[in-house]
All heavy atoms as an XYZ file, in Angstrom:
744
protein
N     117.035    255.178    -48.185
C     116.627    253.823    -48.422
C     116.505    253.585    -49.913
O     116.065    254.466    -50.634
C     115.266    253.588    -47.768
C     115.295    252.477    -46.768
S     113.659    252.031    -46.221
C     113.946    252.283    -44.505
N     116.872    252.410    -50.354
C     116.741    252.147    -51.794
C     115.273    252.162    -52.215
O     114.395    251.820    -51.433
C     117.343    250.759    -51.962
C     117.562    250.212    -50.624
C     117.435    251.302    -49.628
N     115.052    252.558    -53.424
C     113.702    252.539    -53.997
C     113.746    251.599    -55.187
O     114.046    252.004    -56.305
C     113.289    253.933    -54.415
C     113.131    254.837    -53.229
C     112.624    256.175    -53.644
N     112.476    256.989    -52.431
C     112.522    258.285    -52.430
N     112.704    258.939    -53.543
N     112.384    258.943    -51.304
N     113.450    250.362    -54.913
C     113.524    249.315    -55.922
C     112.172    248.651    -56.065
O     111.350    248.680    -55.142
C     114.565    248.268    -55.502
C     115.945    248.808    -55.114
C     116.737    247.764    -54.355
C     116.682    249.239    -56.363
N     111.938    248.020    -57.208
C     110.668    247.318    -57.374
C     110.567    246.146    -56.413
O     109.484    245.801    -55.959
C     110.506    246.851    -58.821
O     111.557    245.969    -59.174
N     111.683    245.522    -56.096
C     111.738    244.464    -55.097
C     112.867    244.791    -54.134
O     113.962    245.135    -54.556
C     112.014    243.110    -55.742
C     110.868    242.556    -56.547
C     111.140    241.141    -57.006
O     111.694    240.349    -56.230
O     110.797    240.848    -58.162
N     112.576    244.689    -52.851
C     113.611    244.923    -51.843
C     113.279    244.121    -50.603
O     112.160    243.665    -50.435
C     113.763    246.403    -51.514
C     112.508    247.080    -51.054
C     112.661    248.592    -50.972
O     113.559    249.174    -51.537
N     111.772    249.230    -50.250
N     114.287    243.937    -49.771
C     114.074    243.200    -48.533
C     114.813    243.887    -47.402
O     115.794    244.584    -47.628
C     114.518    241.746    -48.672
C     115.966    241.546    -49.032
C     116.303    240.095    -49.358
O     115.447    239.373    -49.896
O     117.436    239.697    -49.063
N     114.290    243.687    -46.196
C     114.931    244.188    -44.991
C     115.717    243.035    -44.401
O     115.197    241.931    -44.242
C     113.894    244.684    -43.961
C     114.573    245.105    -42.672
C     113.066    245.812    -44.545
N     116.978    243.276    -44.089
C     117.814    242.251    -43.475
C     118.243    242.718    -42.091
O     118.574    243.881    -41.894
C     119.051    241.968    -44.320
C     118.712    241.346    -45.665
C     119.958    241.016    -46.429
N     119.629    240.499    -47.746
C     120.525    240.322    -48.702
N     121.802    240.608    -48.486
N     120.160    239.858    -49.875
N     118.230    241.787    -41.156
C     118.686    242.048    -39.794
C     119.682    240.959    -39.456
O     119.372    239.771    -39.551
C     117.513    242.027    -38.783
C     118.015    242.305    -37.376
C     116.439    243.033    -39.189
N     120.900    241.362    -39.103
C     121.976    240.421    -38.804
C     122.547    240.720    -37.425
O     122.475    241.847    -36.950
C     123.117    240.564    -39.827
C     122.769    240.489    -41.296
C     123.962    240.928    -42.132
C     122.347    239.090    -41.659
N     123.150    239.715    -36.833
C     123.912    239.957    -35.609
C     125.364    239.611    -35.897
O     125.652    238.741    -36.718
C     123.371    239.144    -34.441
O     123.473    237.768    -34.726
N     126.251    240.318    -35.239
C     127.684    240.095    -35.424
C     128.399    240.289    -34.100
O     127.983    241.114    -33.284
C     128.248    241.068    -36.461
N     129.442    239.527    -33.912
C     130.289    239.671    -32.729
C     131.736    239.745    -33.181
O     132.189    238.896    -33.945
C     130.113    238.480    -31.766
O     128.749    238.418    -31.353
C     131.015    238.618    -30.553
N     132.429    240.765    -32.720
C     133.875    240.855    -32.935
C     134.538    240.646    -31.581
O     134.239    241.359    -30.613
C     134.275    242.226    -33.489
C     133.843    242.550    -34.910
C     134.306    243.951    -35.283
C     134.384    241.551    -35.898
N     135.406    239.673    -31.522
C     136.160    239.428    -30.289
C     137.256    240.475    -30.146
O     137.639    241.127    -31.137
C     136.743    238.021    -30.323
C     135.699    236.896    -30.386
C     136.393    235.543    -30.509
C     134.779    236.940    -29.190
N     137.789    240.664    -28.934
C     138.874    241.642    -28.765
C     139.996    241.395    -29.782
O     140.432    240.258    -29.978
C     139.342    241.383    -27.332
C     138.116    240.900    -26.633
C     137.417    240.032    -27.660
N     140.403    242.448    -30.467
C     141.469    242.357    -31.460
C     140.998    242.024    -32.865
O     141.767    242.131    -33.821
N     139.737    241.613    -33.050
C     139.231    241.286    -34.381
C     139.171    242.521    -35.270
O     138.914    243.638    -34.799
C     137.833    240.679    -34.313
C     137.820    239.216    -33.926
O     138.908    238.595    -33.828
O     136.703    238.677    -33.730
N     139.399    242.292    -36.562
C     139.352    243.346    -37.577
C     138.572    242.814    -38.766
O     138.810    241.689    -39.204
C     140.781    243.730    -38.033
C     140.744    244.803    -39.110
C     141.635    244.172    -36.858
N     137.664    243.611    -39.297
C     136.935    243.190    -40.492
C     137.808    243.399    -41.722
O     138.688    244.266    -41.728
C     135.628    243.984    -40.689
O     135.951    245.338    -41.035
C     134.757    243.940    -39.448
N     137.554    242.663    -42.792
C     138.238    242.973    -44.052
C     137.817    244.368    -44.518
O     136.726    244.840    -44.188
C     137.716    241.912    -45.021
C     137.133    240.836    -44.168
C     136.679    241.497    -42.901
N     138.673    245.007    -45.278
C     138.337    246.312    -45.860
C     137.224    246.072    -46.885
O     137.335    245.188    -47.741
C     139.584    246.904    -46.501
C     139.433    248.312    -46.948
C     140.820    248.868    -47.294
N     140.713    249.929    -48.247
C     140.328    251.165    -47.957
N     140.025    251.461    -46.713
N     140.247    252.084    -48.885
N     136.146    246.846    -46.765
C     134.972    246.585    -47.586
C     134.138    247.854    -47.769
O     134.420    248.881    -47.157
C     134.098    245.505    -46.920
C     133.534    245.940    -45.611
N     134.275    245.958    -44.440
C     132.302    246.410    -45.274
C     133.518    246.395    -43.444
N     132.317    246.688    -43.920
N     133.113    247.735    -48.591
C     132.101    248.784    -48.723
C     130.748    248.091    -48.823
O     130.664    246.879    -49.013
C     132.355    249.669    -49.944
O     132.215    248.909    -51.127
N     129.688    248.887    -48.666
C     128.330    248.369    -48.780
C     127.620    249.068    -49.931
O     127.869    250.240    -50.191
C     127.544    248.629    -47.486
C     128.140    247.950    -46.295
N     128.081    246.595    -46.101
C     128.819    248.445    -45.233
C     128.693    246.281    -44.976
N     129.162    247.386    -44.425
N     126.735    248.346    -50.595
C     125.962    248.932    -51.697
C     124.820    249.805    -51.196
O     124.333    250.668    -51.920
C     125.408    247.816    -52.582
C     126.500    247.021    -53.248
C     125.948    245.893    -54.073
N     127.059    245.061    -54.543
C     126.928    244.113    -55.440
N     125.751    243.853    -55.969
N     127.975    243.406    -55.805
N     124.377    249.534    -49.959
C     123.277    250.266    -49.355
C     123.701    250.671    -47.942
O     124.529    250.005    -47.336
C     122.029    249.383    -49.288
C     121.615    248.851    -50.636
C     121.944    247.567    -51.027
C     120.921    249.658    -51.523
C     121.583    247.087    -52.280
C     120.550    249.186    -52.771
C     120.879    247.898    -53.153
N     123.139    251.736    -47.384
C     123.484    252.098    -46.003
C     123.165    250.952    -45.034
O     122.152    250.262    -45.193
C     122.591    253.311    -45.715
C     122.230    253.852    -47.063
C     122.164    252.667    -47.976
N     124.027    250.774    -44.055
C     123.851    249.749    -43.027
C     123.822    250.445    -41.674
O     124.741    251.191    -41.335
C     124.998    248.711    -43.060
C     124.885    247.732    -41.900
C     125.022    247.968    -44.394
N     122.752    250.225    -40.907
C     122.653    250.785    -39.566
C     123.170    249.760    -38.572
O     122.732    248.615    -38.576
C     121.197    251.156    -39.229
O     120.747    252.119    -40.186
C     121.090    251.747    -37.827
N     124.118    250.189    -37.745
C     124.736    249.319    -36.740
C     124.273    249.785    -35.364
O     124.420    250.961    -35.028
C     126.278    249.404    -36.820
C     126.925    248.548    -35.739
C     126.773    249.013    -38.196
N     123.717    248.872    -34.582
C     123.373    249.136    -33.187
C     124.296    248.273    -32.344
O     124.302    247.052    -32.476
C     121.911    248.791    -32.896
C     121.573    248.898    -31.429
C     121.460    250.134    -30.827
C     121.409    247.769    -30.658
C     121.166    250.252    -29.468
C     121.111    247.860    -29.299
C     120.995    249.106    -28.712
N     125.105    248.903    -31.490
C     126.053    248.171    -30.652
C     125.350    247.771    -29.357
O     124.860    248.621    -28.618
C     127.327    248.999    -30.374
C     128.267    248.246    -29.448
C     128.029    249.331    -31.691
N     125.302    246.465    -29.115
C     124.632    245.905    -27.950
C     125.581    245.849    -26.756
O     125.196    246.099    -25.623
C     124.093    244.488    -28.271
C     123.462    243.832    -27.053
C     123.118    244.546    -29.439
N     126.842    245.527    -27.031
C     127.850    245.366    -25.973
C     129.209    245.759    -26.530
O     129.511    245.505    -27.698
C     127.883    243.909    -25.523
C     128.953    243.577    -24.500
C     129.019    242.091    -24.170
O     128.328    241.282    -24.810
O     129.790    241.748    -23.264
N     130.033    246.373    -25.699
C     131.396    246.722    -26.105
C     131.441    247.982    -26.950
O     130.523    248.808    -26.943
N     132.525    248.105    -27.712
C     132.748    249.263    -28.581
C     133.219    248.779    -29.941
O     134.110    247.934    -30.032
C     133.810    250.204    -27.982
O     133.367    250.627    -26.687
C     134.041    251.423    -28.849
N     132.615    249.301    -30.984
C     132.962    248.973    -32.367
C     133.564    250.225    -32.983
O     132.923    251.277    -33.002
C     131.708    248.540    -33.120
C     131.908    248.202    -34.563
C     132.860    247.285    -34.963
C     131.105    248.783    -35.527
C     133.021    246.957    -36.300
C     131.251    248.459    -36.871
C     132.208    247.542    -37.252
N     134.804    250.135    -33.450
C     135.479    251.285    -34.041
C     135.513    251.116    -35.546
O     135.918    250.070    -36.056
C     136.909    251.420    -33.490
O     136.837    251.582    -32.065
C     137.622    252.622    -34.092
N     135.104    252.152    -36.259
C     135.094    252.142    -37.716
C     136.069    253.164    -38.257
O     136.106    254.302    -37.780
C     133.705    252.492    -38.241
C     132.704    251.373    -38.309
C     131.312    251.933    -38.516
C     133.054    250.431    -39.438
N     136.837    252.748    -39.246
C     137.684    253.672    -40.003
C     137.121    253.717    -41.407
O     137.183    252.733    -42.140
C     139.136    253.200    -39.998
C     139.780    253.314    -38.638
C     141.260    252.950    -38.633
O     141.838    252.698    -39.708
O     141.832    252.918    -37.537
N     136.532    254.852    -41.759
C     135.941    255.068    -43.077
C     136.836    256.008    -43.874
O     137.330    257.004    -43.324
C     134.546    255.686    -42.935
C     133.512    254.828    -42.226
C     133.401    255.226    -40.775
C     132.177    254.948    -42.911
N     137.021    255.707    -45.152
C     137.853    256.568    -45.994
C     137.391    258.013    -45.917
O     136.191    258.299    -45.998
C     137.795    256.103    -47.450
C     138.716    254.926    -47.726
O     139.349    254.414    -46.783
O     138.801    254.513    -48.905
N     138.342    258.917    -45.728
C     138.058    260.342    -45.724
C     137.452    260.878    -44.445
O     137.026    262.031    -44.400
N     137.414    260.054    -43.385
C     136.812    260.496    -42.126
C     137.693    260.078    -40.958
O     138.481    259.144    -41.059
C     135.436    259.866    -41.941
C     134.476    260.203    -43.052
C     133.150    259.573    -42.820
N     132.286    259.793    -43.971
C     131.005    259.596    -43.964
N     130.405    259.186    -42.874
N     130.293    259.810    -45.048
N     137.491    260.740    -39.850
C     138.162    260.344    -38.612
C     137.538    259.030    -38.120
O     136.352    258.792    -38.359
C     137.995    261.423    -37.543
C     138.725    262.716    -37.846
C     140.232    262.529    -37.860
O     140.758    261.844    -36.962
O     140.873    263.074    -38.775
N     138.300    258.176    -37.419
C     137.705    256.954    -36.865
C     136.536    257.282    -35.933
O     136.528    258.316    -35.267
C     138.857    256.321    -36.082
C     140.088    256.866    -36.715
C     139.730    258.271    -37.143
N     135.549    256.405    -35.926
C     134.348    256.574    -35.108
C     134.249    255.385    -34.159
O     134.291    254.234    -34.603
C     133.090    256.620    -35.994
C     131.828    256.681    -35.153
C     133.151    257.767    -36.972
N     134.146    255.644    -32.859
C     133.946    254.590    -31.864
C     132.473    254.593    -31.482
O     131.962    255.578    -30.955
C     134.820    254.827    -30.643
N     131.795    253.485    -31.782
C     130.373    253.350    -31.480
C     130.263    252.447    -30.254
O     130.699    251.295    -30.290
C     129.607    252.749    -32.679
C     128.110    252.790    -32.429
C     129.967    253.472    -33.978
N     129.706    252.979    -29.175
C     129.662    252.256    -27.907
C     128.296    251.618    -27.686
O     127.317    251.963    -28.358
C     129.983    253.222    -26.771
C     131.380    253.802    -26.881
C     131.689    254.810    -25.796
O     130.768    255.235    -25.067
O     132.868    255.182    -25.688
N     128.233    250.704    -26.719
C     126.986    250.019    -26.385
C     125.849    251.016    -26.208
O     126.017    252.050    -25.562
C     127.168    249.188    -25.122
N     124.718    250.719    -26.839
C     123.556    251.588    -26.776
C     123.509    252.637    -27.864
O     122.514    253.334    -28.007
N     124.570    252.761    -28.670
C     124.624    253.765    -29.734
C     124.412    253.108    -31.101
O     124.638    251.917    -31.280
C     125.972    254.483    -29.743
C     126.243    255.289    -28.493
C     127.595    255.985    -28.551
O     128.549    255.477    -29.124
N     127.665    257.148    -27.924
N     123.996    253.938    -32.053
C     123.859    253.490    -33.436
C     124.742    254.337    -34.334
O     125.121    255.458    -33.987
C     122.403    253.601    -33.940
O     121.990    254.962    -33.835
C     121.468    252.706    -33.171
N     125.046    253.773    -35.496
C     125.822    254.482    -36.509
C     125.364    253.968    -37.862
O     125.168    252.764    -38.029
C     127.324    254.233    -36.333
C     128.174    254.980    -37.322
C     128.475    256.316    -37.129
C     128.649    254.344    -38.466
C     129.249    257.007    -38.049
C     129.424    255.031    -39.390
C     129.726    256.369    -39.184
N     125.200    254.864    -38.833
C     124.828    254.452    -40.181
C     126.088    254.448    -41.049
O     126.711    255.493    -41.266
C     123.753    255.374    -40.790
C     123.428    254.930    -42.213
C     122.503    255.370    -39.930
N     126.453    253.250    -41.506
C     127.581    253.112    -42.425
C     127.082    253.516    -43.812
O     126.122    252.932    -44.322
C     128.083    251.674    -42.448
C     128.593    251.189    -41.117
C     129.012    249.735    -41.132
O     128.759    249.014    -42.123
O     129.603    249.298    -40.129
N     127.708    254.516    -44.430
C     127.222    254.987    -45.722
C     127.531    254.004    -46.851
O     128.501    253.247    -46.789
C     127.975    256.302    -45.918
C     129.211    256.156    -45.094
C     128.848    255.282    -43.937
N     126.714    254.037    -47.871
C     126.945    253.210    -49.055
C     128.116    253.755    -49.858
O     128.355    254.967    -49.892
C     125.688    253.198    -49.920
N     128.880    252.853    -50.466
C     129.937    253.246    -51.384
C     131.197    253.796    -50.754
O     132.043    254.338    -51.456
N     131.355    253.684    -49.447
C     132.544    254.192    -48.759
C     133.337    253.000    -48.222
O     132.793    252.166    -47.511
C     132.159    255.136    -47.593
C     133.390    255.576    -46.818
C     131.389    256.334    -48.119
N     134.619    252.932    -48.565
C     135.466    251.842    -48.069
C     135.705    252.026    -46.578
O     135.886    253.149    -46.096
C     136.788    251.813    -48.818
N     135.687    250.898    -45.855
C     135.828    250.962    -44.398
C     136.425    249.675    -43.852
O     136.424    248.643    -44.510
C     134.469    251.219    -43.754
C     133.488    250.079    -43.941
S     131.815    250.491    -43.372
C     131.252    251.521    -44.718
N     136.894    249.775    -42.617
C     137.361    248.630    -41.837
C     136.848    248.831    -40.423
O     136.874    249.940    -39.904
C     138.908    248.564    -41.814
O     139.378    248.494    -43.157
C     139.393    247.345    -41.058
N     136.382    247.738    -39.795
C     135.896    247.802    -38.432
C     136.819    247.051    -37.492
O     137.456    246.073    -37.889
N     136.899    247.514    -36.258
C     137.797    246.942    -35.263
C     137.090    246.755    -33.929
O     136.194    247.522    -33.596
C     138.973    247.893    -34.973
C     139.862    248.181    -36.123
C     139.566    249.209    -37.012
C     141.023    247.447    -36.323
C     140.396    249.495    -38.079
C     141.862    247.733    -37.380
C     141.542    248.752    -38.256
O     142.371    249.028    -39.308
N     137.593    245.809    -33.157
C     137.267    245.755    -31.737
C     138.573    245.973    -31.005
O     139.374    245.053    -30.856
C     136.630    244.429    -31.322
C     136.305    244.408    -29.843
O     136.602    245.346    -29.113
N     135.709    243.328    -29.394
N     138.793    247.192    -30.557
C     140.018    247.545    -29.847
C     139.846    247.412    -28.339
O     140.735    247.738    -27.581
C     140.423    248.977    -30.207
C     140.749    249.144    -31.678
C     141.134    250.576    -32.000
C     141.494    250.715    -33.460
N     141.933    252.060    -33.797
N     138.675    246.927    -27.914
C     138.331    246.821    -26.502
C     138.763    245.456    -25.956
O     139.242    244.600    -26.694
C     136.817    246.994    -26.345
C     136.408    247.548    -24.989
O     137.252    247.573    -24.071
O     135.241    247.938    -24.856
N     138.566    245.246    -24.659
C     138.939    243.976    -24.019
C     137.739    243.045    -23.846
O     137.880    241.964    -23.289
C     139.589    244.241    -22.660
O     138.685    244.944    -21.830
N     136.555    243.470    -24.306
C     135.352    242.640    -24.251
C     134.801    242.492    -25.668
O     135.081    243.316    -26.536
C     134.273    243.246    -23.318
C     134.782    243.343    -21.888
C     133.811    244.590    -23.818
N     134.009    241.456    -25.921
C     133.417    241.308    -27.257
C     132.569    242.527    -27.625
O     131.947    243.150    -26.760
C     132.544    240.061    -27.126
C     133.153    239.285    -26.010
C     133.666    240.326    -25.040
N     132.564    242.844    -28.904
C     131.678    243.879    -29.440
C     130.539    243.146    -30.139
O     130.751    242.479    -31.148
C     132.422    244.784    -30.407
N     129.340    243.240    -29.562
C     128.166    242.584    -30.149
C     127.286    243.637    -30.780
O     127.002    244.667    -30.165
C     127.395    241.803    -29.082
C     128.159    240.617    -28.551
C     127.345    239.697    -27.634
N     126.525    240.397    -26.656
C     125.183    240.369    -26.626
N     124.504    239.690    -27.511
N     124.525    241.034    -25.691
N     126.864    243.371    -32.019
C     126.100    244.345    -32.790
C     124.918    243.705    -33.477
O     124.943    242.520    -33.792
C     126.997    244.956    -33.870
C     128.179    245.717    -33.348
S     129.499    245.788    -34.570
C     130.331    244.257    -34.244
N     123.903    244.527    -33.731
C     122.807    244.159    -34.612
C     122.868    245.124    -35.779
O     123.022    246.335    -35.585
C     121.454    244.268    -33.887
O     121.479    243.412    -32.738
C     120.322    243.842    -34.790
N     122.766    244.583    -36.996
C     122.871    245.390    -38.209
C     121.557    245.298    -38.980
O     120.986    244.208    -39.100
C     124.015    244.882    -39.088
C     125.371    244.872    -38.389
C     125.700    243.478    -37.916
C     126.433    245.372    -39.304
N     121.094    246.435    -39.485
C     119.850    246.515    -40.233
C     120.137    247.185    -41.572
O     120.839    248.192    -41.610
C     118.832    247.422    -39.516
C     118.571    247.072    -38.079
C     119.423    247.526    -37.077
C     117.471    246.324    -37.730
C     119.171    247.235    -35.745
C     117.212    246.027    -36.398
C     118.060    246.475    -35.404
N     119.554    246.667    -42.644
C     119.661    247.369    -43.915
C     118.594    246.883    -44.874
O     118.009    245.818    -44.691
C     121.052    247.255    -44.531
C     121.500    245.868    -44.928
C     121.558    245.495    -46.269
C     121.891    244.931    -43.983
C     121.986    244.234    -46.637
C     122.332    243.688    -44.345
C     122.369    243.330    -45.680
O     122.786    242.084    -46.041
N     118.325    247.698    -45.884
C     117.366    247.378    -46.933
C     118.153    247.266    -48.227
O     119.008    248.115    -48.528
C     116.290    248.484    -47.051
C     115.329    248.178    -48.190
C     115.547    248.649    -45.740
N     117.879    246.208    -48.998
C     118.628    245.996    -50.231
C     117.776    245.236    -51.239
O     116.688    244.759    -50.927
C     119.917    245.229    -49.945
S     119.637    243.551    -49.362
N     118.304    245.120    -52.425
C     117.643    244.294    -53.428
C     117.876    242.818    -53.072
O     118.902    242.488    -52.459
C     118.167    244.616    -54.819
C     119.648    244.411    -54.962
C     120.218    245.013    -56.235
O     119.517    245.751    -56.931
O     121.396    244.724    -56.517
N     116.938    241.947    -53.414
C     117.125    240.520    -53.126
C     118.426    240.018    -53.753
O     118.823    240.468    -54.828
C     115.911    239.867    -53.781
C     114.870    240.942    -53.792
C     115.642    242.222    -54.020
N     119.087    239.122    -53.051
C     120.339    238.492    -53.509
C     121.553    239.419    -53.514
O     122.614    239.037    -53.982
C     120.179    237.851    -54.898
C     119.093    236.795    -54.916
O     118.984    236.027    -53.930
O     118.331    236.736    -55.902
N     121.427    240.651    -53.027
C     122.584    241.544    -52.959
C     123.536    241.056    -51.870
O     123.093    240.644    -50.800
C     122.145    242.976    -52.647
N     124.836    241.090    -52.131
C     125.780    240.703    -51.086
C     125.784    241.735    -49.954
O     125.474    242.905    -50.184
C     127.127    240.668    -51.804
C     126.968    241.590    -52.963
C     125.510    241.508    -53.350
N     126.142    241.302    -48.760
C     126.214    242.213    -47.625
C     127.292    243.265    -47.836
O     127.105    244.437    -47.522
C     126.481    241.433    -46.331
C     126.762    242.297    -45.144
C     125.782    243.130    -44.630
C     127.997    242.298    -44.548
C     126.030    243.960    -43.545
C     128.259    243.104    -43.447
C     127.273    243.935    -42.941
N     128.448    242.839    -48.355
C     129.586    243.750    -48.519
C     130.360    243.365    -49.768
O     130.296    242.226    -50.238
C     130.497    243.697    -47.294
N     131.096    244.331    -50.268
C     131.999    244.125    -51.405
C     133.419    244.404    -50.933
O     133.640    245.360    -50.188
C     131.651    245.078    -52.544
C     130.269    244.789    -53.136
O     130.022    243.644    -53.529
O     129.450    245.730    -53.189
N     134.388    243.593    -51.371
C     135.779    243.871    -51.009
C     136.196    245.247    -51.531
O     135.753    245.679    -52.605
C     136.575    242.778    -51.709
C     135.583    241.732    -52.080
C     134.257    242.429    -52.223
N     137.018    245.935    -50.773
C     137.534    247.234    -51.190
C     139.046    247.141    -51.338
O     139.696    246.340    -50.664
C     137.175    248.310    -50.161
N     139.590    247.950    -52.211
C     141.032    247.977    -52.420
C     141.729    248.305    -51.108
O     141.191    249.025    -50.259
C     141.402    249.013    -53.480
N     142.942    247.809    -50.937
C     143.647    247.998    -49.677
C     144.245    249.381    -49.507
O     144.473    249.815    -48.404
C     144.771    246.945    -49.491
O     145.634    247.022    -50.632
C     144.171    245.567    -49.368
N     144.490    250.105    -50.565
C     145.047    251.459    -50.448
C     143.970    252.468    -50.173
O     142.839    252.311    -50.594
N     144.308    253.519    -49.410
C     143.327    254.584    -49.143
C     143.483    255.692    -50.127
O     144.466    256.030    -50.602
C     143.505    255.109    -47.709
C     143.023    254.108    -46.707
C     143.081    254.721    -45.318
C     142.574    253.739    -44.285
N     142.558    254.285    -42.974
């Protein structure tokens, strides 16, 4: 967790429809993903793809480029939790090459 003089906890919900793909991005702080429904597949640089299924959590590491997918036939609904400095963006664009 970040150790900053000012920080905030953010909780977001996200839904990826079947076939949806996130832009390639990275996070400044770790993001915990809890999958409520469906399966969320993550491709992180330097790692094998990870399929996170309903009821499971996964911590997206800070500073690692990634892309998320819904390769399933049902929506992937998630709740995301993270701690960051105020006004920090959720994600930063990452270069397209691996």
